[in-house]
Steps between C-alpha positions, in 0.01 A plus 500: 500500500277432800155357431221378723657155482812640668302551821290185488642315800375162616294672772342753264427237237272328752348816647151598377623855430847392385461609139376844604789542743759409235346747252518776761862418583603494134325831430662664805851389403450606139379844610834573671730315260776753421515460122121516471496817713752672274307407188181645649656840563742533208383499137653635185357648181784571260723755671243578767547321830182486706559466873170461681344719230768772512674558166879517466637575154804279455623678186529821702675340796870510570627204698256231614629316805348218702572427864369173639519478879376219721435129503273530193734734309587258221141385447381861488775616267480224238164597340591870492843430350324292236249779433785746444738255330539703178625793708771288667402592857765483767507526873570331830344201673535452876351157580550264792687243292693506174265379224595201288498706181637852447276775365660684210581862578454462874745494785390248762608554859336278765489633854475348846167403654340531754805673650697730268858406419792631295319399180205716606731801529650419160147487359431840654813646343399365159149644538648842573727472197201401283300814578779756520501756220148434373317793343138603443480303174599171661260238635575277798259210552527339843357153556491457876404199711545363850845442641646813344572661837778252575607427143599863428667716759680835503567592864485870584811677620575393856326163456692184414395171346576339835254740667228406250566128541484518879185711496323279245590180685380643832170619354434170326580309821258703710212455254474858376255556214642565154358852492673575831832359377479692174419827678844484661663383178367804313676732743833319477527446125538764228310296236192427710206728572507648151877530489538322168242725334677809634831384356334433162351851475425660254435177309149361476463217753227237475462225760306176490495375858400145591381511860585247766386724788148501642322820398745568213681804650739594221762635739520161676546279192879466454510808730364719219798593280263704281236583764519795742546428868186601694692480828723800424446776756603858431551792732251747358238749607174305458302799379418361156795658324680324216779389732260258668425320177838329480430270790272417789491744785504361855 
C-alpha cells in the first residue's frame, strides 16, 4: 500500500513543502486506486447489493456475471468477487498480462496491447460467449479500465485483424489522440460503442468505468463497450420526430 513515505524522494525530503507534496501525491493515487474505487461504489447488505446507492436484490437475480476489461481488470474484480464470494460469482477477465494467481470461477484471457492481436480477438469471442443467452433476470457487472480497446476486439464483417493492427499502428505513429483513435475503433468493432451492452440485452448491465481519458467521455474509455457512440449519424428527417432520437442528425 502506498503511503506518503512512498513519495518522499531525496529532493522532496529537503524541500520546504516536501511533506505537503507527498501527502497530495499519496491522496491522489489512493483516490484512483482500483480496489478502493470498487469498494466505494459497491456495498452489500445481506442479499441487497448497493451499487452507487441503487439496490439490486441478489436473491431475485438469475445469473450474476462479472466482466473485467482493461489493465486494471484484476484489481477491480478482486474486491467485488470477494463481496459476492458466497454466491460463487463467475465471469471473464481480459487483462494485459496473465496474473500470477488464478481467480476461482473466472476465465482469464489476456489480449494484445497497445495493438490488438490474435489474443484480443479470442478475448472478444469469449466476451460474446459470456453474454449470449442472458435474460431479464440476469445481472452483468462490467469493470472497465484503460487499455480495453486493444485487449478485446471483435472486428465487424469486412474488417480483419490485420486491418485493425495497421490502422492502430498508423494512428499511434502519427500522434492521434486516444479519443480520435477510439472513434474509429467503435465503427470497426462490434463490441465497442455499446456493442457489448446490446448483445447482453435484456439482462441488467451495470458498469464501473475507471477513466484514463481527459474529460472522462465514457465512449472513449476502452472504446465504450457499454456506452453509446455519440458519433453515430442517421439519415432522418430532423423535424423532432422519434426517428431523430436514435442518433445525432447532421
